[in-house]
BATIPA-759230 format. One record per residue (C-alpha): residue number from 0; residue in one letter; x, z, y. Coordinates in nm, 4 decimals, padded with zeros to 6 digits. Each point is the difference from the previous one (the first is absolute). Example, Ala and Ser with C-alpha at 12.3 -4.5 7.8 and 13.67 -1.06 7.14 Angstrom:
BEGIN
MARTOR  resi  resn         X         Z         Y
MARTOR     0     A   01.2300   00.7800  -00.4500
MARTOR     1     S   00.1370  -00.0660   00.3440
This chain:
BEGIN
MARTOR  resi  resn         X         Z         Y
MARTOR     0     M   00.0168  -00.0018   00.0038
MARTOR     1     K   00.2963   00.0714   00.2219
MARTOR     2     K   00.0528  -00.3725  -00.0375
MARTOR     3     N  -00.3419  -00.0929   00.1312
MARTOR     4     W   00.0353   00.2169   00.3026
MARTOR     5     K   00.3440  -00.1683   00.0761
MARTOR     6     K  -00.1453  -00.3433  -00.0660
MARTOR     7     Y  -00.2736   00.1149   00.0023
MARTOR     8     L  -00.2904   00.1948  -00.0994
MARTOR     9     T  -00.3511  -00.1195  -00.1028
MARTOR    10     S  -00.2310  -00.3006   00.0001
MARTOR    11     G  -00.1524  -00.2797   00.1482
MARTOR    12     L   00.0070  -00.4094  -00.0884
MARTOR    13     V  -00.2065  -00.2246   00.1821
MARTOR    14     L  -00.1706  -00.3258   00.0989
MARTOR    15     S  -00.2695  -00.1193   00.2237
MARTOR    16     A  -00.2130   00.1399   00.2762
MARTOR    17     S  -00.2484  -00.1540   00.1829
MARTOR    18     T  -00.2901   00.0835   00.2102
MARTOR    19     V  -00.1754   00.0053   00.3637
MARTOR    20     L   00.1926   00.0636   00.2967
MARTOR    21     L  -00.1686   00.3011   00.1809
MARTOR    22     A  -00.1552  -00.0218   00.3275
MARTOR    23     A   00.2227   00.2928   00.0808
MARTOR    24     C   00.3108  -00.2024  -00.0580
MARTOR    25     A  -00.1300  -00.3076   00.1485
MARTOR    26     S  -00.0396   00.1876   00.3385
MARTOR    27     G   00.3601   00.1153  -00.0330
MARTOR    28     G   00.0984  -00.3700   00.0303
MARTOR    29     G   00.1494  -00.0629  -00.3448
MARTOR    30     G   00.1519   00.1599  -00.2948
MARTOR    31     A   00.1671   00.3442  -00.0951
MARTOR    32     S   00.2246  -00.0437   00.3104
MARTOR    33     S  -00.2876   00.0104   00.2107
MARTOR    34     A  -00.2131   00.3203   00.0998
MARTOR    35     A  -00.0650   00.1927  -00.2668
MARTOR    36     P  -00.3424   00.0048  -00.1770
MARTOR    37     D  -00.1095   00.3282   00.1385
MARTOR    38     E   00.1278  -00.0444   00.3166
MARTOR    39     S  -00.1839  -00.3159   00.0419
MARTOR    40     A  -00.3130   00.1321  -00.0950
MARTOR    41     S   00.0383   00.2807   00.2440
MARTOR    42     G   00.0211  -00.1804   00.3187
MARTOR    43     S  -00.2884  -00.0992   00.1974
MARTOR    44     S  -00.2334  -00.0530  -00.3102
MARTOR    45     A   00.0906   00.3331  -00.1431
MARTOR    46     T  -00.3726   00.1013  -00.0341
MARTOR    47     E  -00.0395  -00.2526  -00.2730
MARTOR    48     E   00.1765   00.0981  -00.3109
MARTOR    49     V   00.2053  -00.2979  -00.1755
MARTOR    50     K  -00.1386  -00.0526  -00.3533
MARTOR    51     V   00.2483   00.0267  -00.2662
MARTOR    52     E  -00.0430  -00.3004  -00.2197
MARTOR    53     G   00.1924  -00.2695  -00.1788
MARTOR    54     K   00.1732  -00.0720  -00.3322
MARTOR    55     V   00.3274   00.1820  -00.1160
MARTOR    56     K   00.2448   00.0060  -00.2643
MARTOR    57     V   00.1642   00.3239  -00.1080
MARTOR    58     W   00.3362   00.0298  -00.2460
MARTOR    59     I  -00.0209   00.2888  -00.2153
MARTOR    60     D   00.2761   00.1299  -00.2335
MARTOR    61     T  -00.0750  -00.1732  -00.3410
MARTOR    62     E  -00.0506   00.3637  -00.1471
MARTOR    63     H  -00.2195   00.1178   00.2923
MARTOR    64     V  -00.2476  -00.2859   00.0017
MARTOR    65     E  -00.2624   00.1681  -00.2319
MARTOR    66     T   00.0197   00.3159   00.2187
MARTOR    67     F  -00.0511  -00.1890   00.3213
MARTOR    68     K  -00.2756  -00.1807  -00.1299
MARTOR    69     G  -00.2562   00.2921   00.0493
MARTOR    70     I   00.1511   00.0722   00.3250
MARTOR    71     V  -00.0199  -00.3584   00.1344
MARTOR    72     A  -00.3933   00.0128  -00.1255
MARTOR    73     D  -00.0425   00.2794   00.2252
MARTOR    74     F   00.1785  -00.1623   00.2900
MARTOR    75     Q  -00.2719  -00.2792  -00.0360
MARTOR    76     T  -00.2790   00.2340   00.0210
MARTOR    77     E   00.1161   00.1360   00.3066
MARTOR    78     F   00.1083  -00.3471   00.1365
MARTOR    79     P  -00.2721  -00.2383  -00.1491
MARTOR    80     D   00.1450  -00.2931   00.2098
MARTOR    81     V   00.3263   00.0159  -00.1357
MARTOR    82     E   00.0799  -00.1914  -00.3262
MARTOR    83     V   00.3172   00.1261  -00.1798
MARTOR    84     E   00.1935  -00.1750  -00.2672
MARTOR    85     I   00.2539   00.2152  -00.2061
MARTOR    86     A   00.2770  -00.1801  -00.1260
MARTOR    87     A   00.3153   00.1777  -00.2189
MARTOR    88     G   00.3206   00.0057   00.1392
MARTOR    89     S   00.3270   00.2330   00.0730
MARTOR    90     S   00.0590   00.1982   00.3232
MARTOR    91     A   00.3711   00.0091  -00.1017
MARTOR    92     D   00.0037  -00.3638   00.0774
MARTOR    93     A  -00.2345   00.0090   00.3154
MARTOR    94     K   00.2480  -00.1518   00.2548
MARTOR    95     T   00.1037  -00.2567  -00.2561
MARTOR    96     E  -00.3461  -00.1267  -00.0596
MARTOR    97     V  -00.1236   00.0181   00.3409
MARTOR    98     S   00.2893  -00.1780   00.1381
MARTOR    99     K  -00.0407  -00.2942  -00.2381
MARTOR   100     D  -00.3347  -00.1002   00.1734
MARTOR   101     P  -00.1543   00.2725   00.2530
MARTOR   102     K  -00.3082  -00.2392   00.0395
MARTOR   103     A  -00.0653  -00.0134  -00.3730
MARTOR   104     A   00.0829   00.3628  -00.0791
MARTOR   105     A  -00.2525   00.2827  -00.0333
MARTOR   106     D  -00.1445   00.1408   00.3289
MARTOR   107     V   00.0750   00.3689  -00.1293
MARTOR   108     F   00.2710   00.0972  -00.2724
MARTOR   109     M   00.1798   00.3167  -00.1055
MARTOR   110     M   00.3504   00.0483   00.1032
MARTOR   111     P   00.3114   00.2502  -00.0238
MARTOR   112     H   00.0678   00.1444   00.3563
MARTOR   113     D   00.3416  -00.1088   00.0134
MARTOR   114     Q  -00.1027  -00.3633   00.0397
MARTOR   115     V  -00.2031   00.0751   00.3048
MARTOR   116     G   00.2841  -00.0675   00.2734
MARTOR   117     Q   00.1096  -00.3520  -00.1582
MARTOR   118     M  -00.3550  -00.1011  -00.0517
MARTOR   119     A  -00.0846   00.1083   00.3504
MARTOR   120     E   00.2960  -00.1748   00.1742
MARTOR   121     A  -00.0888  -00.2943  -00.1805
MARTOR   122     G  -00.3434  -00.0041   00.1401
MARTOR   123     L  -00.1658   00.0434  -00.3417
MARTOR   124     L  -00.1997   00.3269   00.0708
MARTOR   125     Y  -00.3010   00.0475   00.2248
MARTOR   126     P  -00.0007   00.3155   00.1917
MARTOR   127     N  -00.2376   00.2805  -00.1059
MARTOR   128     T  -00.1888  -00.0203   00.3397
MARTOR   129     K  -00.3449   00.1123  -00.1177
MARTOR   130     Y   00.0853   00.3188  -00.1873
MARTOR   131     A   00.3260   00.1299   00.1012
MARTOR   132     D  -00.1366   00.3075   00.1514
MARTOR   133     E  -00.2023   00.0797  -00.3155
MARTOR   134     V   00.2930  -00.0998  -00.2320
MARTOR   135     K   00.2395   00.2385   00.1864
MARTOR   136     A  -00.2494   00.3103   00.0148
MARTOR   137     N  -00.0539  -00.0414  -00.3874
MARTOR   138     N   00.3492  -00.0283  -00.1424
MARTOR   139     V   00.3396   00.1926  -00.0042
MARTOR   140     D   00.2423  -00.0733   00.2614
MARTOR   141     S   00.2426  -00.1360  -00.2125
MARTOR   142     A  -00.2453  -00.2648  -00.1495
MARTOR   143     I  -00.0683  -00.1208   00.3401
MARTOR   144     E   00.3580  -00.0240   00.0845
MARTOR   145     G   00.0139  -00.2227  -00.2884
MARTOR   146     A  -00.2879  -00.2181   00.1337
MARTOR   147     T   00.1635  -00.0299   00.3137
MARTOR   148     W   00.2773  -00.2530   00.1533
MARTOR   149     D   00.0978  -00.0066   00.3415
MARTOR   150     G  -00.2575   00.2433   00.1309
MARTOR   151     E  -00.2950  -00.2097  -00.1559
MARTOR   152     L  -00.2040   00.1124  -00.2906
MARTOR   153     Y  -00.0331  -00.3080  -00.2732
MARTOR   154     G  -00.0719   00.1856  -00.3046
MARTOR   155     Y  -00.2986   00.1989  -00.1568
MARTOR   156     P   00.1541   00.2684  -00.2400
MARTOR   157     Y  -00.1469   00.0762  -00.3292
MARTOR   158     G   00.2807   00.1708  -00.1516
MARTOR   159     V   00.3348   00.1981  -00.0142
MARTOR   160     E   00.2806  -00.0015  -00.2553
MARTOR   161     S   00.3118   00.2267   00.0025
MARTOR   162     Q   00.2275   00.1505  -00.2592
MARTOR   163     I  -00.0569   00.3650  -00.1103
MARTOR   164     L   00.1618   00.2345  -00.2368
MARTOR   165     Y  -00.0976   00.0330  -00.3609
MARTOR   166     Y   00.1152   00.3121  -00.1678
MARTOR   167     N  -00.0491   00.1706  -00.3428
MARTOR   168     K  -00.1734   00.3323   00.0750
MARTOR   169     A   00.1444   00.1509  -00.3191
MARTOR   170     T   00.3255   00.0078   00.1392
MARTOR   171     L  -00.0386  -00.0016   00.3865
MARTOR   172     S  -00.2557   00.2151   00.2276
MARTOR   173     E  -00.1853  -00.1098   00.3001
MARTOR   174     D   00.2334   00.2002   00.2148
MARTOR   175     D   00.2990  -00.1273  -00.1786
MARTOR   176     V  -00.0579  -00.3788   00.0965
MARTOR   177     K  -00.0645   00.0903   00.3708
MARTOR   178     S   00.3870  -00.0390   00.0769
MARTOR   179     W   00.2603  -00.2481  -00.1476
MARTOR   180     A   00.2447   00.2799  -00.0466
MARTOR   181     T  -00.2214   00.2525  -00.1995
MARTOR   182     M  -00.1136  -00.3028  -00.2170
MARTOR   183     T   00.3264  -00.1131  -00.0692
MARTOR   184     E   00.1154   00.3367  -00.0693
MARTOR   185     K  -00.2793   00.1010  -00.2578
MARTOR   186     G  -00.0383  -00.3327  -00.1473
MARTOR   187     K   00.0916  -00.3595  -00.0001
MARTOR   188     I  -00.1314  -00.2966   00.2067
MARTOR   189     G   00.0625  -00.3639  -00.1040
MARTOR   190     A   00.1156  -00.1944   00.3255
MARTOR   191     N   00.1232  -00.3609   00.0196
MARTOR   192     L   00.2527   00.0480   00.2725
MARTOR   193     G   00.2526  -00.2279  -00.1900
MARTOR   194     E  -00.1889  -00.3247  -00.0691
MARTOR   195     A  -00.1883  -00.2580   00.1722
MARTOR   196     G  -00.3362   00.1372   00.1417
MARTOR   197     A   00.1687   00.3060   00.1387
MARTOR   198     N  -00.0883  -00.1560   00.3458
MARTOR   199     Y  -00.3638   00.0602  -00.0330
MARTOR   200     V  -00.0009   00.3494  -00.1256
MARTOR   201     F   00.3086   00.1490   00.1920
MARTOR   202     G   00.0084  -00.2336   00.2794
MARTOR   203     P  -00.2600   00.2194   00.1930
MARTOR   204     L   00.2524   00.3240  -00.0129
MARTOR   205     F   00.1172  -00.1418   00.3413
MARTOR   206     M  -00.3291   00.0181   00.1470
MARTOR   207     S  -00.0434   00.3317  -00.1648
MARTOR   208     N   00.3147   00.1331   00.2291
MARTOR   209     G  -00.1422  -00.1103   00.3290
MARTOR   210     L   00.1225  -00.3397   00.0241
MARTOR   211     Y  -00.1967  -00.3624   00.0253
MARTOR   212     L  -00.0278  -00.3125  -00.1762
MARTOR   213     Y  -00.0482  -00.2838   00.2258
MARTOR   214     G  -00.0961   00.2399   00.2718
MARTOR   215     E  -00.2793   00.2269   00.0463
MARTOR   216     T  -00.2553  -00.2719  -00.0625
MARTOR   217     G   00.1943  -00.1166  -00.2644
MARTOR   218     E  -00.0221  -00.3582   00.2052
MARTOR   219     D   00.3373  -00.0134   00.1739
MARTOR   220     P   00.2943  -00.1658  -00.1638
MARTOR   221     N   00.2320   00.1581   00.1983
MARTOR   222     G  -00.1651   00.3734  -00.0598
MARTOR   223     T   00.1646   00.1364  -00.3196
MARTOR   224     N   00.2399   00.3025   00.0681
MARTOR   225     F   00.1477   00.0593  -00.3319
MARTOR   226     N   00.3353  -00.0137   00.1663
MARTOR   227     T  -00.0219   00.3745   00.1222
MARTOR   228     E   00.1159   00.3334  -00.1311
MARTOR   229     P  -00.3416   00.0319  -00.1708
MARTOR   230     G   00.0470  -00.3050  -00.1808
MARTOR   231     V   00.3535   00.1282  -00.1115
MARTOR   232     E  -00.1930   00.3338  -00.1410
MARTOR   233     V  -00.2154  -00.2048  -00.1963
MARTOR   234     L   00.2638  -00.2043  -00.1674
MARTOR   235     Q   00.1846   00.3215  -00.0689
MARTOR   236     W  -00.3313   00.1358  -00.1588
MARTOR   237     I   00.0047  -00.3000  -00.2188
MARTOR   238     A   00.3454   00.0359  -00.1064
MARTOR   239     D  -00.0572   00.3691  -00.0963
MARTOR   240     Q  -00.2689  -00.1307  -00.2454
MARTOR   241     K   00.2479  -00.1384  -00.2159
MARTOR   242     N   00.1383   00.3507  -00.1110
MARTOR   243     N  -00.3230   00.1546   00.0150
MARTOR   244     P  -00.1021   00.1010  -00.3638
MARTOR   245     G  -00.3685   00.0065   00.0904
MARTOR   246     V   00.0306  -00.3677   00.0880
MARTOR   247     I   00.0081  -00.2578  -00.2648
MARTOR   248     Q   00.0447  -00.3665   00.1041
MARTOR   249     S  -00.3390  -00.1531  -00.1601
MARTOR   250     N  -00.1393  -00.3490   00.0791
MARTOR   251     A  -00.1657  -00.1941  -00.2910
MARTOR   252     E   00.0578   00.2948  -00.2185
MARTOR   253     A  -00.1735   00.2471   00.2465
MARTOR   254     L  -00.3191   00.0407  -00.2000
MARTOR   255     S   00.1521   00.0133  -00.3463
MARTOR   256     N   00.2128   00.2761   00.1414
MARTOR   257     L  -00.2919   00.1943   00.1169
MARTOR   258     E  -00.1835  -00.0564  -00.3239
MARTOR   259     S   00.3252   00.1428  -00.2240
MARTOR   260     G   00.0844   00.2807   00.2384
MARTOR   261     V   00.2897  -00.1403   00.1212
MARTOR   262     T  -00.1481   00.0542   00.3412
MARTOR   263     D  -00.2610   00.1972   00.1505
MARTOR   264     A  -00.1219  -00.2035   00.2730
MARTOR   265     F   00.0276  -00.3430   00.1829
MARTOR   266     L  -00.1056  -00.1832   00.2858
MARTOR   267     S  -00.2575  -00.2949   00.0008
MARTOR   268     G  -00.3379  -00.1257   00.1058
MARTOR   269     P  -00.3623   00.0476  -00.1263
MARTOR   270     W   00.0501  -00.3198  -00.2057
MARTOR   271     S   00.2087   00.2102  -00.2168
MARTOR   272     K  -00.2965   00.2571  -00.0701
MARTOR   273     N  -00.1115  -00.0997  -00.3261
MARTOR   274     D   00.3637  -00.0630  -00.1573
MARTOR   275     V   00.0765   00.3849   00.1214
MARTOR   276     E  -00.3359   00.1236  -00.1560
MARTOR   277     K   00.1191  -00.1471  -00.3202
MARTOR   278     A   00.3390   00.1382   00.0009
MARTOR   279     L  -00.0825   00.3430   00.1042
MARTOR   280     G  -00.3528   00.0436  -00.0764
MARTOR   281     E  -00.1532   00.3243   00.1351
MARTOR   282     N   00.3419   00.0896   00.1259
MARTOR   283     M  -00.0285  -00.2849   00.2694
MARTOR   284     A   00.0030   00.1376   00.3667
MARTOR   285     V   00.0411  -00.1768   00.3373
MARTOR   286     A   00.1102   00.1040   00.3393
MARTOR   287     A   00.0925  -00.1342   00.3388
MARTOR   288     Y   00.3937  -00.0428   00.0451
MARTOR   289     P   00.2189   00.2787   00.0414
MARTOR   290     T   00.1823   00.1168   00.2736
MARTOR   291     V   00.3671  -00.0712   00.0554
MARTOR   292     D   00.2842   00.1647   00.1626
MARTOR   293     F   00.2794  -00.2220   00.1509
MARTOR   294     G   00.1992   00.2947   00.1528
MARTOR   295     N  -00.2355   00.1283   00.2807
MARTOR   296     G  -00.2950   00.1432  -00.2126
MARTOR   297     E  -00.2730  -00.1259  -00.1964
MARTOR   298     V  -00.1912  -00.3139   00.1245
MARTOR   299     Q  -00.2843  -00.1884  -00.1528
MARTOR   300     M   00.1284  -00.2793  -00.2230
MARTOR   301     K  -00.1800  -00.3295   00.0872
MARTOR   302     A  -00.1288  -00.3376  -00.2023
MARTOR   303     F  -00.0733  -00.3255   00.1000
MARTOR   304     L  -00.3784  -00.0329   00.0582
MARTOR   305     G  -00.1971  -00.3307  -00.0876
MARTOR   306     V  -00.3098  -00.0830   00.1462
MARTOR   307     K  -00.2788  -00.2195  -00.1786
MARTOR   308     L  -00.1828  -00.2201   00.2427
MARTOR   309     F  -00.2782  -00.2510   00.0598
MARTOR   310     A   00.0928  -00.2831   00.2806
MARTOR   311     V  -00.1940  -00.2642   00.1591
MARTOR   312     N   00.1217  -00.3601   00.0078
MARTOR   313     Q   00.0807  -00.1009   00.3456
MARTOR   314     Q  -00.1442  -00.3622  -00.0801
MARTOR   315     T  -00.3387   00.1599  -00.1128
MARTOR   316     E  -00.2817  -00.2138   00.1582
MARTOR   317     A  -00.2178   00.3481  -00.0435
MARTOR   318     P   00.1781   00.2535   00.1673
MARTOR   319     L  -00.2804   00.2466   00.0337
MARTOR   320     A  -00.1135  -00.0383  -00.3547
MARTOR   321     A   00.3630   00.0294  -00.1260
MARTOR   322     M   00.0858   00.3263   00.1980
MARTOR   323     A  -00.3480   00.1540  -00.1151
MARTOR   324     L   00.1023  -00.0728  -00.3667
MARTOR   325     A   00.3462   00.0929   00.0214
MARTOR   326     N  -00.1092   00.3558   00.1947
MARTOR   327     Y  -00.2726   00.0342  -00.2752
MARTOR   328     L   00.2360  -00.0718  -00.3076
MARTOR   329     S   00.2073   00.2799   00.1446
MARTOR   330     N  -00.2509   00.2448   00.1389
MARTOR   331     E  -00.0532   00.3326  -00.1519
MARTOR   332     S  -00.2127  -00.0639  -00.2724
MARTOR   333     S   00.1908  -00.3128  -00.1315
MARTOR   334     Q   00.3077   00.2309   00.0000
MARTOR   335     L  -00.1688   00.2396  -00.2057
MARTOR   336     V  -00.1339  -00.2562  -00.2437
MARTOR   337     E   00.3626  -00.1323  -00.0448
MARTOR   338     F   00.1433   00.3329  -00.0612
MARTOR   339     E  -00.2411   00.0762  -00.2389
MARTOR   340     K   00.0105  -00.3392  -00.1927
MARTOR   341     M   00.3844  -00.1102   00.0682
MARTOR   342     G   00.1699   00.3174   00.0969
MARTOR   343     V   00.0921  -00.1064   00.3485
MARTOR   344     I   00.0756   00.2898   00.2072
MARTOR   345     P  -00.2039   00.0058   00.3307
MARTOR   346     S   00.1365  -00.0173   00.3484
MARTOR   347     N  -00.3474   00.1148   00.1550
MARTOR   348     K   00.0264   00.3415   00.1518
MARTOR   349     A  -00.3317   00.1159  -00.1386
MARTOR   350     L   00.0797  -00.0975  -00.3361
MARTOR   351     Q   00.3547   00.1582  -00.0033
MARTOR   352     S  -00.1913   00.3259   00.0171
MARTOR   353     N  -00.2703  -00.0996  -00.2290
MARTOR   354     E   00.0083   00.2560  -00.3070
MARTOR   355     A  -00.0817  -00.3069  -00.2572
MARTOR   356     I   00.3351  -00.1168   00.1294
MARTOR   357     T   00.2153   00.2970   00.0364
MARTOR   358     K  -00.0736   00.1204  -00.3438
MARTOR   359     D   00.2115  -00.2964  -00.1160
MARTOR   360     A   00.3622   00.1654   00.0065
MARTOR   361     V   00.1805  -00.3503   00.0637
MARTOR   362     A  -00.2585  -00.0867   00.2800
MARTOR   363     K   00.0759   00.3455   00.1599
MARTOR   364     A   00.3613  -00.0747  -00.0315
MARTOR   365     V  -00.0142  -00.3414   00.1500
MARTOR   366     M  -00.2459   00.1020   00.2769
MARTOR   367     E   00.2230   00.2823   00.0856
MARTOR   368     M   00.3153  -00.2611   00.0096
MARTOR   369     S  -00.2141  -00.2150   00.2343
MARTOR   370     Q   00.0398   00.2513   00.2672
MARTOR   371     T   00.2691  -00.0858   00.2415
MARTOR   372     T   00.1638   00.2947  -00.0558
MARTOR   373     H   00.0848  -00.1161  -00.3633
MARTOR   374     S   00.0403  -00.3793   00.0315
MARTOR   375     V   00.1103  -00.2725   00.2220
MARTOR   376     V  -00.2162  -00.3141  -00.0113
MARTOR   377     M   00.2270  -00.2792  -00.1048
MARTOR   378     P   00.0974  -00.2124   00.2318
MARTOR   379     K  -00.1700  -00.3531   00.0760
MARTOR   380     I   00.2771  -00.1573   00.1754
MARTOR   381     P   00.1681  -00.3136  -00.1863
MARTOR   382     E   00.3447   00.1584   00.0289
MARTOR   383     M  -00.1042   00.2183  -00.3090
MARTOR   384     V   00.1253  -00.2862  -00.2117
MARTOR   385     S   00.3325   00.1038   00.0974
MARTOR   386     F  -00.0361   00.3643  -00.0199
MARTOR   387     W  -00.0648   00.0134  -00.3850
MARTOR   388     P   00.3482  -00.1235  -00.1444
MARTOR   389     A   00.2032   00.1831   00.2616
MARTOR   390     M  -00.1760   00.3121  -00.0528
MARTOR   391     D   00.0220  -00.0101  -00.3645
MARTOR   392     A   00.3820  -00.0694   00.0176
MARTOR   393     V   00.0685   00.2904   00.2384
MARTOR   394     I  -00.2138   00.2496  -00.2130
MARTOR   395     N   00.1408  -00.1486  -00.3383
MARTOR   396     D   00.3620   00.0329   00.1206
MARTOR   397     T  -00.0222   00.3232   00.1692
MARTOR   398     Y  -00.1554   00.1524  -00.3197
MARTOR   399     K   00.2760  -00.1360  -00.2017
MARTOR   400     G   00.2671   00.1234   00.2323
MARTOR   401     N   00.1153  -00.3610   00.0845
MARTOR   402     I  -00.0605   00.1011   00.3773
MARTOR   403     K   00.2198   00.2814   00.1285
MARTOR   404     P  -00.1123   00.2496   00.2616
MARTOR   405     A   00.2256  -00.1263   00.2438
MARTOR   406     D  -00.1510  -00.3679  -00.0615
MARTOR   407     Y  -00.3668   00.1349   00.0453
MARTOR   408     M  -00.0245  -00.0890   00.3445
MARTOR   409     T   00.1757  -00.3491  -00.0236
MARTOR   410     K  -00.2574  -00.0796  -00.2655
MARTOR   411     L  -00.2883   00.1051   00.2021
MARTOR   412     D   00.1196  -00.1937   00.2995
MARTOR   413     A  -00.0005  -00.3156  -00.2160
MARTOR   414     L  -00.3545   00.0832  -00.1631
MARTOR   415     V  -00.1349   00.0150   00.3689
MARTOR   416     T   00.1482  -00.3298   00.0732
MARTOR   417     E  -00.0702  -00.1546  -00.3113
MARTOR   418     T  -00.3781   00.0837   00.0056
MARTOR   419     A  -00.0656  -00.0923   00.3558
MARTOR   420     T  -00.0134  -00.3586  -00.0963
MARTOR   421     I  -00.1839  -00.2125  -00.2693
MARTOR   422     S   00.2072  -00.0603  -00.2777
MARTOR   423     E   00.0062  -00.3884  -00.1559
């Protein structure tokens, strides 16, 4: 799943979209670059509400199609003048598929948040002009951050995803796993610091120590400040784990190590829930990430957060209908159905305190991780393609002792320079 968030997450194929040009858009003087539908409808003729109508196509991840058929049926009951066609797709490929032929692509589609920046810059996304206030009020701040680019809300969040801590409660207690030091003193954690993929799990350590990846907003190519003293402290912490008897290098073998008792805990996402249940049975327990100490006291260890979105095609001929559908597919009731049937952890604030969801231990841990105190929204900036290999190399080599402490700052200087541009 890490791979999906890097490249990235979830679904949305696509094809055609057609429909009526709404009076609201026509009055604005043209396509999506003209006045937004809600603004056009609120001018001198604001007393007359614009009718939501048209024909729209929506791309839904293949495995979610059956779940959304019922939701779409409910939408059409509420919006009888909107005809909806559902097509199977892959949200991970949203940018690729929409880019092929935007006019022929679906009006509404699923997508991972880390494609928002590139798609918005390419003119592929229709801004959320109609329901922005509602979406912002109803979803957690991190989800809104994931759906926003350059100050404009484009997406409609319907879920969040983050790594969490799985552990064997027969060997570790709830208190034991609250800090990395205590957990690795009383048990063993399987952690990948020495192989490819360490970037996704341990790259956020730098943000845990107060630093920024591409600036405060994650949108500034020159905003990474890992090449500072806190960055050096992070590398020293990584190096120290090599000689920590409570840390066992584990990657592909992480689950089997947990099952056999070689380790007592490991970091993974909600996608590992069923496998961990099989491995540990009734001894499976989950928690948010522990705290870590880089030398200045305990701080919260952070993870990358992924946000699942619906988005509207810039080329849609029925923007009001498309926005209404995207908003409906991501509203509170729809997110509840997605959780109950597909296990998608909601981004909706009300649902994050709903007992039906909080009683699920994995969901509860992910929702805790979705708070800004526990995670950083994975940057949407194109330069992230340069971050992944560079970060892997620095973490792997530091852990293995191939980089000496005296060279930490030099390596971090190179990392910051390399990640500020888009690698070929």
